[in-house]
C-alpha positions in Angstrom: -56.3 18.3 -3.2 -54.6 19.9 -0.1 -54.5 18.8 3.5 -52.6 21.1 5.9 -53.1 20.0 9.5 -52.0 17.0 11.6 -51.1 13.6 10.1 -49.5 10.2 11.0 -48.5 7.2 9.0 -51.9 6.0 8.6 -53.7 9.2 7.6 -55.0 12.7 8.3 -56.4 14.2 11.6 -59.0 16.9 12.3 -61.0 15.8 10.5 -59.8 12.3 10.3 -59.3 10.5 7.0 -57.4 7.2 7.0 -55.9 4.6 4.7 -59.0 2.5 5.3 -61.0 5.3 3.8 -58.8 5.4 0.7 -59.5 1.7 0.0 -63.3 2.6 -0.3 -62.6 5.1 -3.1 -64.1 4.4 -6.6 -63.0 7.6 -8.4 -61.7 5.5 -11.4 -59.5 7.6 -13.7 -60.5 10.9 -12.1 -57.2 11.1 -10.2 -56.2 14.1 -8.1 -52.7 15.3 -7.2 -52.6 15.3 -3.4 -50.6 17.7 -1.2 -50.4 16.1 2.2 -48.7 18.8 4.2 -48.6 17.3 7.7 -46.5 14.8 9.7 -45.5 11.3 8.7 -48.0 10.5 5.9 -45.0 9.7 3.6 -43.1 7.5 6.0 -42.3 4.8 3.5 -39.5 2.9 5.5 -41.9 0.9 7.7 -45.5 -0.3 7.1 -47.4 0.9 4.1 -48.0 4.6 4.6 -50.9 6.7 3.7 -49.2 8.2 0.7 -48.4 4.7 -0.7 -51.9 3.5 -0.1 -53.3 6.5 -2.0 -51.1 6.1 -4.9 -51.5 2.3 -5.2 -55.2 2.2 -4.9 -56.9 0.4 -7.9 -59.9 2.0 -9.6 -59.3 5.3 -7.8 -56.8 6.9 -5.4 -54.5 9.6 -6.8 -51.9 10.1 -9.6 -49.4 11.6 -7.3 -49.0 12.6 -3.7 -46.5 14.8 -1.7 -45.9 13.8 1.9 -43.4 14.0 4.8 -41.3 11.0 5.9 -41.1 12.3 9.5 -42.6 14.9 11.9 -42.8 18.3 10.3 -43.3 21.8 11.6 -46.1 24.3 11.1 -44.3 27.5 10.1 -42.2 25.9 7.5 -45.1 23.9 6.3 -47.2 27.0 5.8 -44.5 28.7 3.8 -43.8 25.6 1.8 -47.6 25.2 1.0 -47.6 28.9 -0.2 -44.6 28.3 -2.5 -46.1 25.1 -4.0 -49.4 26.8 -5.0 -47.7 30.1 -5.9 -45.6 28.1 -8.4 -48.7 26.7 -10.1 -50.9 29.9 -10.0 -48.4 32.9 -9.7 -51.2 35.2 -10.9 -52.6 36.6 -8.6 -50.1 34.5 -6.5 -50.0 33.2 -3.0 -47.5 34.4 -0.4 -47.6 33.3 3.1 -46.6 36.2 5.5 -45.2 35.3 8.9 -44.6 37.9 11.8 -41.3 39.6 11.1 -40.7 37.5 7.9 -41.6 38.2 4.4 -40.7 36.9 1.0 -38.8 39.3 -1.3 -38.2 36.9 -4.1 -40.0 37.0 -7.5 -42.3 34.2 -8.5 -41.3 32.5 -11.8 -43.6 31.8 -14.7 -46.3 29.1 -14.0 -44.7 25.8 -13.3 -46.8 22.6 -13.8 -44.3 19.7 -13.6 -44.6 18.3 -10.1 -40.8 18.0 -9.5 -40.4 21.8 -10.4 -43.4 22.6 -8.2 -41.7 20.9 -5.3 -38.4 22.8 -6.0 -40.3 26.1 -6.0 -41.8 25.3 -2.6 -38.3 24.7 -1.3 -37.0 27.9 -2.9 -39.8 29.9 -1.0 -38.6 28.2 2.2 -35.1 29.5 1.6 -36.4 33.1 0.8 -38.3 33.2 4.3 -35.9 31.3 6.5 -32.6 31.4 4.8 -31.0 28.6 2.7 -28.8 27.5 5.6 -31.5 27.6 8.2 -32.0 24.2 10.0 -35.8 24.3 9.3 -35.2 24.9 5.6 -32.7 22.0 5.4 -34.9 19.6 7.4 -38.0 20.4 5.4 -36.2 19.8 2.2 -35.1 16.4 3.4 -38.5 15.6 4.8 -40.9 16.0 1.9 -41.0 13.7 -1.1 -43.2 13.5 -4.2 -44.6 9.9 -4.7 -45.2 9.7 -8.5 -43.7 10.9 -11.7 -42.0 14.2 -11.1 -42.0 15.1 -14.8 -45.9 14.9 -14.8 -47.6 18.0 -15.5 -50.6 18.8 -13.3 -53.9 19.7 -15.0 -55.2 23.1 -14.1 -58.2 23.0 -16.4 -60.1 20.3 -18.4 -57.5 18.7 -20.8 -58.1 18.7 -24.6 -56.7 16.4 -27.3 -53.8 17.2 -29.7 -55.2 17.5 -33.2 -52.0 18.4 -35.1 -49.6 15.6 -34.6 -47.8 14.4 -37.7 -45.5 11.4 -37.5 -43.3 10.3 -40.4 -41.4 7.0 -40.2 -38.6 7.3 -42.6 -35.9 4.7 -43.6 -33.6 5.7 -40.7 -35.6 8.0 -38.5 -38.9 9.0 -37.0 -39.9 12.7 -37.2 -42.7 14.3 -35.2 -44.1 17.7 -36.2 -46.8 19.9 -34.5 -48.1 23.0 -36.2 -47.6 26.1 -34.1 -47.6 24.1 -30.8 -44.7 23.4 -28.3 -45.0 20.2 -26.4 -42.9 17.5 -24.9 -42.0 14.9 -27.6 -40.7 11.5 -26.4 -39.4 8.5 -28.3 -39.1 5.0 -26.9 -37.1 2.5 -28.7 -38.4 -1.0 -27.8 -35.5 -2.7 -29.3 -32.8 -0.9 -27.2 -34.8 0.5 -24.3 -33.5 4.0 -25.2 -35.7 7.0 -24.4 -35.1 10.5 -25.7 -37.4 13.5 -25.0 -37.5 17.0 -26.5 -39.5 20.1 -26.0 -40.6 22.0 -29.1 -42.8 21.7 -32.1 -40.6 19.2 -34.1 -38.2 16.5 -33.1 -36.5 13.5 -34.9 -35.1 10.2 -33.7 -32.4 8.3 -35.6 -33.0 4.5 -35.7 -32.6 1.5 -38.0 -36.0 0.1 -37.0 -38.4 3.2 -37.2 -41.5 1.0 -37.0 -40.6 -0.2 -33.5 -40.4 3.3 -32.0 -43.3 4.5 -29.7 -43.9 8.2 -29.8 -45.6 10.1 -27.0 -46.5 13.8 -27.2 -47.7 15.6 -24.0 -48.2 19.0 -22.7 -49.9 21.2 -20.2 -53.6 20.6 -20.0 -53.3 18.1 -23.0 -54.4 14.4 -23.1 -51.2 12.6 -24.1 -51.0 11.5 -27.7 -49.4 8.0 -28.0 -48.6 6.1 -31.1 -47.2 2.6 -30.3 -44.4 1.2 -32.3 -46.1 -1.3 -34.6 -43.0 -3.6 -35.0 -41.5 -4.7 -38.2 -42.3 -7.9 -40.2 -38.5 -8.7 -40.6 -35.5 -7.7 -38.5 -32.0 -8.1 -40.0 -29.1 -8.1 -37.6 -26.0 -7.8 -39.8 -22.6 -6.1 -39.5 -23.2 -5.2 -35.9 -21.6 -5.5 -32.4 -24.5 -5.5 -30.0 -23.5 -4.4 -26.5 -26.0 -4.4 -23.7 -29.5 -5.9 -23.4 -31.9 -5.7 -26.4 -35.3 -6.9 -27.3 -36.1 -7.7 -30.9 -39.8 -8.3 -31.9 -40.9 -9.3 -35.4 -42.4 -12.0 -37.6 -39.0 -13.0 -38.8 -35.5 -12.3 -37.3 -32.4 -13.2 -39.4 -29.0 -12.9 -37.9 -25.7 -13.2 -39.8 -23.1 -11.6 -41.9 -25.0 -11.6 -45.2 -28.8 -12.0 -44.4 -29.8 -8.9 -46.3 -28.6 -6.7 -49.1 -29.8 -3.6 -47.5 -26.9 -3.5 -45.1 -23.2 -3.8 -45.5 -22.0 -7.3 -45.1 -20.2 -8.2 -41.9 -20.2 -10.5 -38.8 -22.5 -10.1 -35.8 -21.2 -10.1 -32.3 -23.3 -10.2 -29.2 -21.0 -8.8 -26.7 -22.8 -8.8 -23.4 -26.3 -8.5 -21.9 -29.6 -10.3 -22.3 -30.8 -10.6 -25.8 -34.6 -11.3 -26.3 -35.6 -12.6 -29.7 -39.4 -12.7 -30.2 -40.6 -13.9 -33.6 -42.5 -16.5 -35.5 -39.2 -17.6 -37.2 -35.6 -17.0 -36.0 -32.7 -17.7 -38.3 -29.1 -17.5 -37.0 -26.5 -18.0 -39.9 -22.7 -18.2 -39.9 -20.4 -15.3 -38.7 -22.6 -14.8 -35.6 -20.5 -14.8 -32.3 -22.3 -15.0 -28.9 -19.8 -14.1 -26.1 -19.9 -15.9 -22.8 -21.3 -12.8 -21.0 -24.4 -12.8 -23.3 -27.6 -14.6 -22.5 -30.0 -15.3 -25.5 -33.7 -15.8 -24.9 -36.0 -16.8 -27.7 -39.7 -16.8 -27.9 -41.6 -18.3 -30.8 -45.0 -16.6 -31.3 
């Protein structure tokens, strides 16, 4: 959805569409990406602005919105708009021509991640006005994307992944896609670590493979998510744990010799907040909890 005209903190002008109108929306999960190319609709440092209202609306609203934090200018806004949409649909392309000014730069391959779309709009501004021009610099500081900049915009009806294979080994989780390249992400619930790859295969090393959540996403694809199912027993042995962690299992055993599957050795919780969530928690000798560590336990 594109609006290119007048605007203020509370909404669009000519024709008018205000924050109060957003609150009446019931579009559910049919969420557009909104290009609000006007003045002030993204001014987030005062009262709740139009862009925030659109993004936060429950049972409707939008999935992301681009808006300006202050007053913007027509010529640069026109060029900026052309660069944004040319980035998404370079064939046949969209180039805004102003009197005495024309873009000579080449359009890249189609770009669908919203952060990259925004960058290409800024690049078109620099092609027309020059990278050191005051209008270019001001417009780049002015416009912000409210939402996830890594999110890829849909340009046609999305389809499901049908070829995702996930293998949870002893010390790793491997994802394979036959003849398809996608974004493959791993989330370790225990450590909070996130790793992402682009390709048709990826692997994540871990001592708790069952606790890893996998997400596979791509352009015009419905994300495939397999939640980490947790482990029935977690053994913490022969480890120095630094930083905050969350352990979730039926049984958590901590100590120097609580399992034969790991090398024996003491456990040291060095720092951070440790969350232990289990039906039973056993802490045996040779476990050290440093003063800078907070232990929180929850019995399921």
